[in-house]
Structures are given as structure tokens and as C-alpha cells.
matplotlib code that plots the C-alpha trace (Angstrom):
import matplotlib.pyplot as plt

x = [-4.7, -2.0, -4.6, -5.5, -1.8, -1.3, -4.4, -3.2, 0.2, -1.5, -3.7, -0.6, 1.3, -1.7, -1.9, 1.8, 1.5, -1.5, 0.2, 3.3, 1.3, -1.1, 0.7, 4.3, 5.0, 4.9, 7.5, 6.5, 8.2, 7.0, 7.9, 9.7, 11.1, 14.5, 13.7, 16.9, 20.4, 22.4, 26.0, 27.3, 30.8, 33.6, 35.1, 38.7, 39.6, 36.6, 36.7, 33.1, 30.5, 28.0, 24.9, 21.3, 18.8, 15.3, 12.5, 8.7, 6.4, 4.9, 1.4, 1.0, 3.4, 4.9, 8.4, 11.2, 14.9, 17.8, 21.5, 23.5, 27.1, 28.1, 31.2, 29.8, 27.6, 26.8, 23.5, 22.2, 20.2, 17.8, 14.3, 14.7, 12.5, 13.6, 11.9, 12.3, 11.4, 11.5, 11.6, 14.8, 16.3, 15.7, 17.3, 20.3, 20.6, 20.4, 23.0, 25.6, 24.6, 27.6, 30.0, 31.8, 32.3, 29.0, 26.6, 23.5, 24.3, 22.3, 25.1, 24.4, 22.2, 18.5, 16.8, 16.1, 12.7, 10.7, 8.7]
y = [-4.0, -4.3, -5.7, -8.4, -9.3, -9.5, -11.7, -14.0, -14.4, -15.2, -17.8, -19.4, -19.5, -21.1, -23.7, -24.5, -25.0, -27.2, -29.4, -29.7, -30.7, -33.1, -34.6, -35.1, -38.3, -37.9, -39.4, -42.9, -42.9, -45.9, -47.6, -50.9, -53.4, -55.0, -58.7, -60.2, -59.4, -61.3, -60.4, -57.3, -58.3, -55.7, -55.7, -54.8, -54.1, -51.7, -50.2, -50.7, -53.1, -54.7, -56.9, -57.4, -56.0, -57.6, -55.5, -55.9, -53.0, -52.5, -51.6, -53.8, -56.7, -56.1, -57.6, -55.4, -56.1, -53.8, -54.5, -51.9, -50.7, -48.5, -47.3, -48.2, -51.2, -50.2, -48.6, -51.9, -53.5, -56.4, -55.8, -52.0, -49.9, -47.5, -44.9, -46.2, -44.1, -46.6, -43.8, -42.3, -45.8, -46.4, -43.1, -43.9, -47.3, -45.8, -43.2, -46.0, -48.2, -47.2, -47.7, -51.1, -51.4, -49.9, -51.1, -52.6, -51.0, -48.5, -46.3, -44.8, -45.4, -45.4, -43.3, -45.3, -44.7, -46.0, -49.1]
z = [-23.5, -20.8, -18.4, -20.9, -21.3, -17.5, -17.2, -20.0, -18.3, -15.0, -16.6, -18.3, -15.0, -13.3, -16.1, -15.8, -12.0, -12.4, -15.0, -12.8, -9.7, -11.3, -14.3, -13.2, -11.4, -7.6, -5.3, -4.2, -0.8, 1.1, 4.4, 3.9, 6.4, 5.6, 5.9, 4.6, 3.5, 0.9, 0.9, 2.6, 1.8, 1.5, -2.0, -1.4, -5.0, -5.4, -1.9, -1.0, 0.4, -1.8, -1.3, -2.1, 0.4, 0.4, 1.7, 2.4, 2.2, 5.7, 4.4, 1.2, 2.0, -1.5, -1.8, -3.2, -3.6, -4.6, -5.0, -3.0, -3.2, -0.3, 1.5, 4.9, 5.8, 9.4, 8.4, 7.0, 9.9, 9.3, 10.6, 10.6, 8.4, 5.7, 3.4, -0.1, -3.2, -6.1, -8.7, -7.1, -6.7, -10.4, -11.3, -9.1, -10.8, -14.3, -13.4, -12.8, -15.8, -17.9, -15.0, -15.4, -11.6, -10.3, -13.0, -11.4, -8.1, -6.0, -4.7, -1.3, 1.7, 2.6, 5.3, 8.4, 10.0, 12.9, 12.2]

ax = plt.figure().add_subplot(projection="3d")
ax.plot(x, y, z, "-o")
ax.set_aspect("equal")
plt.show()
């Protein structure tokens, strides 16, 4: 009886792990090259820089743009490559949607990588 319960629990745990691994959305981190920058101006009233960053996927040539609000603009370098995870970017955008000042902004920086 106890052996059957233990086997049942093990089977349930394996099923949960398999569901987690195969059905949950995986991170979609891809390498993008920053091809152009629109803005990058310091907004004195808000205390941060803002601008639109326009990327191209290094492998697929897919274009991608995101509006960024950040305390420091030094990390933004045209023609450098960055790891972008569109799912995390979307989550970041949605977390600021109710903010009057930061609505529509990705707040933070992107990880720079070697092209």
C-alpha cells in the first residue's frame, strides 16, 4: 500500500516536471544588433533618458524596436549587439503600463554581447 502511494507521488512529480519543461513558454533570448537610435534625450523633469532603440536580429534579420527609459544612456551604443528576450521586455512594458510617466517604456538596460 505505501509502495503504491510512493510510486504514485513519483509519477505525479515526473508529470509536473514534464509539463513545466515542455508546455511553459521558453525564454526567447536572441542576439540583436542596435542599428539606430531615435532620441536618447535626458528628460530633466522625469530624471531619466528616453528613446527608441531599433534592432535587427543577427540571424533572421527581423526588425524590432523598443522605447526605453533609463537612468544612464552610456550603455546604448549603435552597432553593438545585445541579448533581447521579447517575453521579458513585454513583461517589463506591462509592469509600467499604469504609470503615467513610464507607460510605454522598457525601464532598464539590455545585456551587451559580442557580435
